[in-house]
N, C-alpha and C positions, 0 to 999 in steps of 0.2 A: 480399558478400552471403552469408549463412548459410544453408550447405550441410548436410544432413542423406542421405547415402545409405541406400536402402532394401536393404539386403543380406539379403532375404527367404528362408528357406528351409521348405520342407514342413514340415511336422509329422510329427515321428518318432518312433511311438506304442510306438517298443523304448529310448527316450532315459530314460536314468537317472529313475524313480520314474515312468516314463510321461509325463515331462512334454517338451516339443516344446523344440528346440534353435536358438537364433538365432545367428549369429554376429557377435558384434562387430566393431567397425571395425578394430581391432587384429588379427584374425584368428580368435581363438581363440573357440570357441562359448561360448553361456551357458545353463546349466539354467535351469529355470523357478524351483528355489529359487537362483540367483545373482543373477536378474533382481529377483527380489523385495527381498532384500539390498542389492542396488545402490540399489534404488530408496529404499531406509531411510537410506541413506547421505546419498543425495543431498536428503532431508529435512531435516538438520541445516543448511545455509545457507538454507533456507527457514524452518525454524524461527529462525535469527541474524536475520532481516529482519524477521519479523513483532514478533519479541520485541523490539526495537532500536525498533522505532517505537511499540510500547505502552508500556514503560517510561517511556520521553521522557515522555510523554503523560501520565504518571500523577507524572512528576516535577515538570511544569512551576510548582504551588504553592512546592514547594521553591527551586527555581529560581527563582523570581519574588522569594521572601525573600532568597535568598543573594546574587543579581546583580545585582537591579533592575533588569531589562528595561525596556525601552517595550512597550508593546502589538506594536507591528511587530517590533521585535524576537524578541520572543515569540514571534511566528507563523512569522518565519524560521526560528527554532531549530528550528520541524519541518519546512517549506517548503523549507529548502534541502538538504536530503539527497533527497529523492527527485526536485528539479527538477534536480540533479547526474545523480544517478540513470537519471534517463528520457532526459537530454541525450546518454548516453555509452553507452544500452542497444546500440543498435545497431553503432553503431561497432565497440565492443567486441566483440560479437558476432561482427562479420566479422573484427575481429584474432584472435579463437578460431580459428575457420576456419584462420588459419597456423600459426599455434604448437601448436592443439592445445585443445580445450574444458576435460578435463581440467587441463592445465597452468595455464590462465589462471587455474582457477577455483584452484587452489591458489596464486597468485600472490597473488591477489584476497582470499584467508584470511590470508596474513599481512600483506598491508599493513593489514586490515582490524581485526584484532589488535592490532597497535601503535598505529592512531589510535584505539582503542577505550582505549589508555591515555591518550593526551594529552587526551583528551575527557573523563577523567575527574576530570583535574587543573585543566580549565581555568577560569584565574582572572576571568575576565569573561565579558559577555555575547557579545562581540565573537569572542573566542577560541574559545568555543560555537559560533558560528555557523561559525566557519572550520575548526574539527573535524570539526561536521557535515557540512561540505561535502568534506572528505577522506571520510568514513565514505561519502559518495555517490558519490567516486571509485572506491575497492577496491569498495563493494558493486557498481558496473557492471562489476565483472570476475568478480562470484560470480555474478550472476543467467542471463545469458543462457546458459551451459553447462547451468543444470539441467533446463531445459523441453527444449530441445533434445535433449538425453540420453535423457532418458527416453522421448521419442518416437523414438530410433536405438536404443532397446532393448527397447520393447514396440511390435512391429508388429503382432500380433495386435488388434485393434479391441476386444473387448470386454475384454480384462487391458490396455489401454491407457487406454479408458473409466474401470476401477476404478484404474488408478495413480494418472490425473490427479482423480480425486478424493479419493485419498488425498493427492497432492500440492496440492490446494487446499485440503484440511485442516488442511494442516501450516503454514499462515497462522492458522489459528484457531486452533493447537493453541499455535502460537505466544504470540497473546493473550494466551491463558487463562494458560499458565505465565508472560510477564511480568508482569502485575501483581501474581502473587502472590509471584515470587521476588523482585521491583522491591519490593514494599511492604516486604516482610521486609526490604530492605535500607535502606530508607530510615526505618523504625524503627530500627534499629538503629546506620546509619550515616550519612555523609554523601551528598547528594544523585549525586554521580561517580560514589558504586559502581556505581549502576545499569550504567553502560556496560562495566563490567569482565566482566558477565555475559557478554558474547561470547567473550572469551579462550577458555574450557573447551570452549565450542562448536564452534571452530575450531581447536583443537588438536585435538581427537577426530577432526575432517573430515581434517586435515593425515595423521592416522596410519591413516585407513580407505579413504580416496579412494584412492591407491596400489593397494589390496589388490584392491578388490571394484568399483571403478566402469572400464568399458575406455574407454581413451584413444579419441579420434576426431576428426578432422579433415578441410577438404576437401581431396582430393589437386589439385585445379585453381583454388585462391581466386582472384577478381579481385585488381585494385591497391587499394593502400589510399588512398579519395579523401579528404584532409584537408577539401577546400572544403566537400563533403559533412557531414561531421562538425562545422566552423565552423555552416555556414549549418543544423544542426538543434538544435544548442544556441542561436542567435540566433533560433530561432524561438522556442523553450519557453520561455525565460528572459525575453524583453520580453512577452509573452503573458500569462506568472502575475504578472510587475510588474505592467503594467495592471490586469489583474483587482482585484489586492490593494487599487490607489492608488486603484480608483472606488469600492471598496467602503468603504475606510475616508474617503477624503476628497470622493466622488462627481467629476464630471467635471473635467478638468483639463487642461493640454497635455502634461504629463508621462504622465498615462494615457492619454489618444489615441495620442498617439506612440510609446509601447510596444506598444499592440497593432497599429498602424499599421507599426508595424518588423517585430514578429512577425509579421503575416499576411503583408505582402511576403517574409518570411524563407524562410515555408512553402511557400509559392508558388513560388520561384525553386527553392526544394531539391528542390518535386514534379518541375518543369520539369527539371531536372538528371536526376534519376532516370531518367524518361521516357528520356531523349536516348542515355543510354548504355549499353554492351552490356554492362556488369558494374555495372550496380548496386550502391550500397552495401544499398539495401530496394527491395524488388520493388511498387512502389506499385500495380501493375495486379492484385495480392490484392484489392483493395479492389473490382474490379469485381463480385468475386464478392459477393452480397446477405447470404449468411448471414454469410460473414467478415466482411465490414464490419460489419453488424447485431452479432454475436456482438464483436468487439472494441469498439465504440460502447458493449454492456449491459456489460461487463466495465467499461470506466472508468466509468461511473456506478454501478454496485454499488460499485465500491471507494469510488468518490466518497463515496456516503450513509453508509460505514458507519464512514470516516476522521471526517466531518463529523459524525458522531451522537457518535462516542465523545472528539472533541475538550471538545464542553459536557460530557457526561455525567460525565467523567473529573474536571471540578473541579464539576461538581453536587455529586457526592455525597460529593466532600473537604470544599469551603470554603462551603460552601449549610446540607447534612444534617449536617455535621460528623464523618464516617466517618474511619479512619486510612488510610493508605496502603493496608495490607494488605486492612481491611475494603473497603474500596473496590474493589479487585481483586477479592473472595470474591464480594461483590454482584453483578461481570458475570460471574463464573464461569459460571452457568447461561445465558445470552446465547451465550458462546463455545461451552461445550459442544453447542447445541443447532445451531448453525453446523457443527459438525462431525458430528454424525448426520445432520443434512440432507442435506449434502453426500455424504455415503455411501449414504442411503438412496434418494436420487433417482436414483441408477445402474440402479436396477429398473425405478423408476417411468418413465425416458424410454426404454425399452426397451417399452414399453406405447402410451405416449401420444409424440403428437409434441411435439419438442422447442419447438415456439415456444409450443404452450399452456403446457409444465411453466415454461418461461422466465416467463411472463407473469403467471399463477399466482405463480410465488414474488415477482417483481419487487410484486406488489399487497400480499403479504404485507409486504415494506419499507415500504410505501406507509403501509398500518395502523401499524407503529411508530412512523412519524414524528407518524402523526395523534393518536396515543396521548399522546404529549407536547404535542403543536399545543394540543389539547383539554382539556389541564390548565390553559392559559393562563399558564406557564411556572410554575406552582407546585405542579411535582409532588412526590408523596412518593417515598421510596425504593422501596416496590412497585411506583410505577408505571413510573419510571424502570428497572426491572427485567423487569417485564412485557413492556415496551416494547420493550428491547433484545433478548430472547428472541425477540417475533413478529418483528423486523427479522432479527436473526439467522439465523432459519429463510430466509428468503426470499435474504440475502446468498450463504448457503451452498449451495442448490441452483442461483442461477442462475448463481454463477463456475464449479460444474463442471459443467456443461451447457455454457455458456459457453468457456470453455478449451476443451473436448473436441472443440466444432464449429470452433475458430479452426486446432486443429492438425491435423483432418481434413478440414477443407475446400479443402486443397494438396495438389498428389501430394508424395510421399516426400520428395523433393529441394526441396520449398521449406521444408519443415516446420520447419528453425532460421531462417528468416527469419519465418514464423510465430510462431515462438516468441520471438523477439524484439519483434515487434507487440503478441502479447499481454502481455510485461511491462513495455514500455512505457504498456499502456494503464493497468496496473494502477499504475505511477508518477506519470502524467501525473492518473488518479483522485486517488491520495492527496493529491497536491499541491492539483490545483481543490478537495478537500475542506475542508481549512484554508483556502486562501487567499479562497475565495468564503465558503462557509458561516460560518468561522472568524472573515474580516474583517468580515464583517457583524453575525457576534454582539459583537466588539469594537467598532466602530463603533456598535452600538445603544446598548452599555454607557456607551462615554463619553456620549455624547449625554444619557441619562438619570440618571445617578449623579448626585448633590448632594454634595458633599464639605462639612462644615459649617464657618460662621465661626471664625477662630481658628486653624486648622490651616495650618502654616509651608507656604509655598510648597511646597519642595522633597517633601515629604509629600503635599499634595495632588495634586502631578501625577502622585505615583506611584499613589495611590489611584484618580483617575480614567484613568490608562490600564489598568489588567487589577482582574479580582477579587482575584488574587492579592495583589496591589500596597493593595490597601482592607484585606486582612483582617490585612496585616503592619503596617499605618499603624494599624489601630484597638489594635493591641496595647498603641501607646506613647501610646496618649490616654486621659484621664480617661475614667470611665464613660457618662457623657451623650454627649461628643461619638462616642465608638466606638461604641455602641448606635445612635447616629443614623446614622451612617456606613454601618455595616454594615447597617442596615434598609434603606438608599438602597440600596447595591451590591447588596445581593439584589436589590431589584426590579427595577431595572435589567439586570442578568444574566438573572434571569428571564421580562423582557419580551423580549430579545435572544431568548433560546433557544426562544419563542412562535414570533418570525417565521422563525425560520431553520427549523424542524420544519415550517411550513406552505412553505417553500419546498423542503425535503427532500422533503415529501409531492407535491408537485405535479410535480420531478423523475421522481419514481419512477413516476409514471401515465405520463410520458413513456416511460420507459423501456416500460414494461408495452407501449405501444402499439410501439413499436419493434420489440419481440419479436415481436409479431401480425403484424405488417406483414416484418420482413427475414425473418424466419429461416422462414416459412410454406415454404417449399423446402427445408428443411433434413429429414434423415431421421437415425433412432436408428440 
């Protein structure tokens, strides 16, 4: 179990520049300025993770053309990274307690940089999926230390809330940087170059973290529980596989069997944690209503964001026809709105109950989906931009408040476990966003697209799998066939977007209701 000791000391008005000093776990005091510099350094891995996710989403059309993946492979390219990441976050958090959180962060950074280079030169869809799995493995070493170190550095509630807002905004900032930088690379180089964006970020982290981020670790960690690690993976992978299979092919023995296996493994995992004196994750934390509610809201917020980006990134490029870089600029207003909303909500939540703030924020997210759904899948660029701005405002505010509630709803010595749960919710939401909404969209497209007669079998199969495949095949066909294929593909894709948008709208209403009920006892 990840533990963070709260080495709090009284404020010292005579400290440097009138700031309080807080001892780091390494034993040396941190001035206020050093705390904020440490936060800036910890933003680098956060930016890295969000950049990596967004860049890949925008590279999907080029990957579809270069590697000719099936629709399922295309989804797994996105899903496998957060799936492995989510399955290992808690166990890696426990391992970080033993060897030091900063140390594991640096080890993960080296591995992530190396595998990023491998992914950039992947020769096939299968190789890229495997590389993404490797990135998930090392990403699991990078993510847990960030929030737990932040909780250890910022023990003052007001400072910590602002720090968490900046931490959450880092994901949005990465999403903003990713499409623009990635779009530039995609217009001037091959799709693999987008993975190389991680390398300079990690090199900077490797230089600055040892200087500015204090080391911390648990002085009395529990034993490494290999069985629990296996059970956590045996819970996540089958459930996601079952959801993907259900969405794509309907009920089947594989889908039902995978879901049953995941649920059973999850039940055994929980029972094991309850029966151990040193559980890998303290599931009793979920008995706190505001804690469990905030975790669910975290998951659903990321779910809605990732699901929205999955279809809008393809819509603006393959249907509307923007270049990758212009597509990135089109989403920039929404990503900026997410950052601003996350920072401004810090002041709002001081005066308004968190349950009301989060519920209203999630209604904004629901409205974003409704705007797209009401356009019946025939959204113009302006409609998509406005919808994303509205949705992003809601997600930015909800994520900031829910993360603060997660780490503040537990004692200081449980903050590390809370951090791991929060980050796991992020990644589970990312997995399910593409697994559910992405699979439903892909299945709807596959059912409704009509490939003209006379198209070769291999090309017809590729065109029926993904919109990117149809776009590529159309370039090789005579004008009449190409026009007919693209018209059908765009209509089929738009129909799927409309369906998934209504689903996203409904889920955000559910999330808003959860916020009102589960967070009613939470206080700012």
